[in-house]
N, C-alpha and C positions, 0 to 999 in steps of 0.2 A: 679205308681212308677216317681216320678219326679226326672230328672236326675240333681245332683251338678253341679250350673255354679256360676262364681264369683259372679252374683247378686242374685241368689238363694241356699246359700252355706247348706249341709246338716246339720240337725242338731244334735247339740252335747250338753253333757249332762257336757264338761269342754275344758278348756283351753289342757289339756291334751288329751284329746280326740280328739279333731281338728287338734292337734299337731302328733296325732297318725295317723287319719285319711288323714291328707296331704303327710306324710312322705309315706304312703303306696300307694297313687298315685300316688307320685313319683316314687315309687319304681316299681310299676305296666307299667308302662310310659318308665322305664330304661328296664324292660323287654322284651317290645315290640319292640326297638331299638335293643337292640341285638339278638331277634330272626331277624329281619331282615336284620339286619347286617350279623350274623352267616348263612344267606340263599344267601348270593349275590353270593360267591366267586363259589359255587357248580354251581348254576345257570348259571353263566356268562359260566361255563366250559361246563355245556349241554349244553348251546347254541352253541358255536364252536364246540362242538362234531357235532354236528347234522348238523353245516354248513359245513363242513368237508365231511360227508357220505352224503349231497344232493351234493359236487362237484364231489365227485367222478363218478358222473355220473349212480346212482342208478338204480335197474331194476324198470322198470315200477309197481313191486310188492311190493316194500317197498314206496312208495309214500303216500298212506293211514297212514302208520305208523308215517312217516316223518312229517304229518301233525296233527296226532296225539301228536304227541313231541311238533311241534309249537304252538298248542292250549294248549297244558300244560304250557307252560312257559307264554303264553300270561296269562292265570289264575294266575300265581305265582307272574303278574305284578301288576295283578286288586287286588290282595292279601294282596300285600305289602303298595298298594295305600291308600287300606282300612286301614291298621293297622297304617301305619305312620298320618293318619287322627285323628283315636282313641289315640294314644298318645300323638298328639296337642290337644285333648279334655281332657285329661286326666292332661297335663300340666298346660293348661289354667284352670280348675276347682281348683286348688292347689293355685291359683294366682300369684303362685312364677314362677321362671325360674330353672329347673333341674340343681341340683348342678355340677358345671364344674370335677369334681370327680367322677362320675358315673360310675359303676363297668361295664367294658367291658368281665368278664369270670362270668358264673354262682357260683362257690365256693363263688365270693364276695357277691351276691346279698342277702341272707339271713340275713346278717348282716344288712342292709338297713331296714329292716323289722320291726314293731313293734313288741315289747314283747308278748311272746304267738302266734304270727300271724304266724313264719316258722316254717320248718318239711320239713319231707320227703313228705309228702300229696300236697305240692305246686309243688313240680318239678317231 
């Protein structure tokens, strides 16, 4: 399978198909951005809670649990970086910049999908 790029676009049968593919890629990029943004506040809150627990001079028995929490935060950071790279690849494959009015809430996302591509199975 070849990954579409601006110099190696995916095969399409019509301009309508190309436009639908572009819109789908832009929407996928928007979904990734939305997921990243939605996860930041809870993760920051979790990080602050872990710092408060650690500052309260926890019993030595809590040290392994805190280490597990910190490792999980590092996993989230790595995942966010990877999703950011995927989003950039999706946007670059379209050859277009994402529109300024990207949806910031889940109900608005299906409106951006091509006809027939939306539905509950996507969410």
